[in-house]
N, C-alpha and C positions, 0 to 999 in steps of 0.2 A: 225799958221804957216802951210804952205802946207806940206803934206807928201812927203818924198823923193821918187824918182823913184827907185823902187827895182825890181829886176828880180828874179823869174817870178812875173808878176802882172796880176790878173784875169780880171781887168777892164781897160778901156781906160780913159785918162784924160778928163776933162770937155771940153776943146777946141776941141779935136778930136771927142768927142762924139757929140757935137753940129754940127760940120761940117760933121759928119758921115764919117770921114776919118780913115784910119788905123793908130793906135797908135803903132809906132815901137820904141823900146828902143834905147837910145844913151848911150852906156856904158861908155863913157868918161864924162858924165854929169848926173846931177840929173833930167834932163828934157828929154822928148822924142825928136826924130829927128825933128818932125814938129814944136814943140814949140821952139826949139833952132833956127830953120831956120827963124821963124816969130818973134823971140825975145819976146815971151809972157810967162806969168806964166803958169807952168804946174801943175795944181791943181788936186789932186786925190780926187775923191768923195768917202766918207766913205760908205761902204756897208750898205744897210738898214737891220735892224734886221728881221729875219724870223718870219713869223706869225705862232703862235702855232695853231695846229689843234684842232678843237673842239672835245672834248671827247664825244664819243657815248656810251651810256649805252646799252650793248647788252641784259642784263637781264631785261630791262625795258619793261614791257608788258602792260603798262597803255594805250598805243596808239593803241593796237590791238583791232579789233572788237570782239564783243561778239560771242561766238560759240554756240549760242542757235539754236535749230531747226528752219528752215525757216518758216515764216508765209505765208500761201498761199494767204492771202489778200494783202501781200506786192507785188508790181508790179515787183520788181527786185530780188525777192527771187530766189536762185539758186536751181535746183533740179538735183540730180545725176542720170544719166541714166546708170544703170549697174544691172547685175543679181548677187545676193549674193550667194556664195557657199563656204563653209569652206574647201572643198577638191579640189578646182579648182585653177589653177595658176593665178597670178595677171593679170588683164586685163585692157584695156583702159576704163576709166570712163569719157565719154564726159558729158558736162553740158550744159543745156539750161535753160533759164529763163522760169518761168511759163507764162509770157506774150507771149513769143515766141511760146510756145506749144499751148496756147489758140488762138493766131493769126493764127497759122498753121491749126488748126481744123476749124476755121471759113473760112479760105481761101479755104480749101478743100470742105467744105459743099456748099459754094456759087459759087465757080468758077471751081472746078475740078470734083466734084462728078457726074455732069450731063454728063461729057465726059468720065469719068473713074469710073463707078459705081460698081467696084468689091471689094471695101473695105467699109464696113458699118461704118460710123462715130459713135463714142460712144454716149451714152445717155447724153443729156445736164445736167441731174441731177447728173451725175458721176463727182466726184472731179478730178481735173487735176492730183493731186498726185497719186490717185488710178489708173488712166489711164496710167501714166508713169510706175508704178510698174508692171502693168499687161502687158503692151506693151512697153518695153524700146526702142527697135529699131524703131518701128513704130512711137512712139512719137517723137523721134529724127528726123526722116524723115519728119514728119509733121511740126516740128519747122523749119526745113531747108526750106521747101516749102513756109512757111509763110513769109519769109524774102524777099519779092518782092521789097521792097524799099531800101534794104541794101544788095547790091550784095557781098560786102566784107564779111559781116557776113554770108551770104548764102554759100559762098565758104568755109568759115571756118567750118560751121556745116556739109557741104558735106564731107570735109576731115575727120572730126571726125567720120562721119558715115562709111567711108571706113576703118578707123582704128578699129572701133568697129567690123566690119565684119571680118577683118583679125584676130582679137584677139579671137572672139567667134566662128566663123565658121571654119576658117582654122586651128587655133591652138587647140581649145577645141573641135571642132566637134559638136557644138550645132545645134539642129534641132528643129524648132518650127514654129507654124503658125505666130507668131509675126515677125520672121525673113523673112518668105515668103512674108507677106504683105508689109513689108518695102522694100524688094527687088523689088516687083512689082511697087510700087510707085517710087522708085529710077530709075528703068528702064524706066518707062513712062516719068520721068522728064529729064533723060539724052537723050531722043530722040530729044529734042529741044535745047541741049547745044552743043557748038562748041569748048569749051576749052579742053575737054577730049572726043573726038568723038568715040573712040574705047572702051570706058568703057561700053557702053550699051550692047554689045554682051556678055561681061564677066558677068555682073549682070543678064542678061537674062538666061544664061546657069546655073548660080548658082540657080536661081529660078526654072528652070526645074529640076535640081538635087534635090532640096528641095521637089518638088512635088513627085518625085519617092521615096525619103527617108521617107516621111510621109505617103506614100501609098495612095495618093489622086487620082492617075490615074486609079484606079480600084475600083470596088464595094466592100464594106466590106463583102458582102454576098458570094462573089466568093470564091471557095475553091482553095487551092494551087494545088490540083491534084484530079483526079476522084477517088471516093471511090471504093474499091474492093467489091466483093460480100460478103465477110466475115464481112467487116466493116459496110456495109449497113444492114446486118442481125443483127449485135450486137447493132445497134442503130436505131431501126425502128421508134421511136418517137422523133427523133432529130428535133429540130426547130431552128429558127434564133432569138429566143427571147433574147438570151444573146449577140447577135452581136450588136455593137454600130454603128449606121449609121453616115455617114459624116454630120457634122453640116452645117448650112447655110453659115457660114463664110468660111468654107473649100471649099464648092462648089463654092462660089463666087471667091475665090482665084484660083481655078482650071480654071474657065472660064476666069479670068484675064490673066493667063499664056497662055491659048489658043489664046486669043485676041492679045497679044503682039507678039506671034510667027507666027501669020497668016498674 
């Protein structure tokens, strides 16, 4: 037997549903107005039972991957590019695959080094993980440069590099040759980019400030001031044996900054 028309009713009858017509109640009858007008049976369709949601086990960790240290021989192993410090605030930790860093190094050796020879590529015998630990920002920049066939990934790594600079240089005030070399490569790359054309001058001024902070713009043998007669008499046998000269990497970085600003 068909269900009686009751008010309120959440669903329309079968005839109105098939005709996609409005099912209006007729309070003097057990049928709707349309079914009374057409003299047809007003049959209510029983509501379908609700489907139960599949229970998810939050504590089930069997599907999670193993958290073992990455194998450098694995092509998709992730390496974290960050500097560890127990007394420093949390910073951005961008990641790049070992394959991306290796491709970036090969791209720089064969395509960029002859045009921008101010950063010496690492020794081929050096492990990629050791290079990342020694040069975190430079390795991230190399990985970004190597993504020549994937512009989306290149933009993603470039954004991670900007986040890294904001965290380590602006917030923490880090100063190192690694940051200077990465800034030089980033500035050279932004010369040919049109998405963020005004970023180049900002990176270039950061590199110039890093040159000054590291003291690479002057000779390590230069004194801060002229010695007085008394100071010269008290140290007649003074020599420069204890002074550390600028390394070849530092000299290359200084020349690279001069090249970009000329």
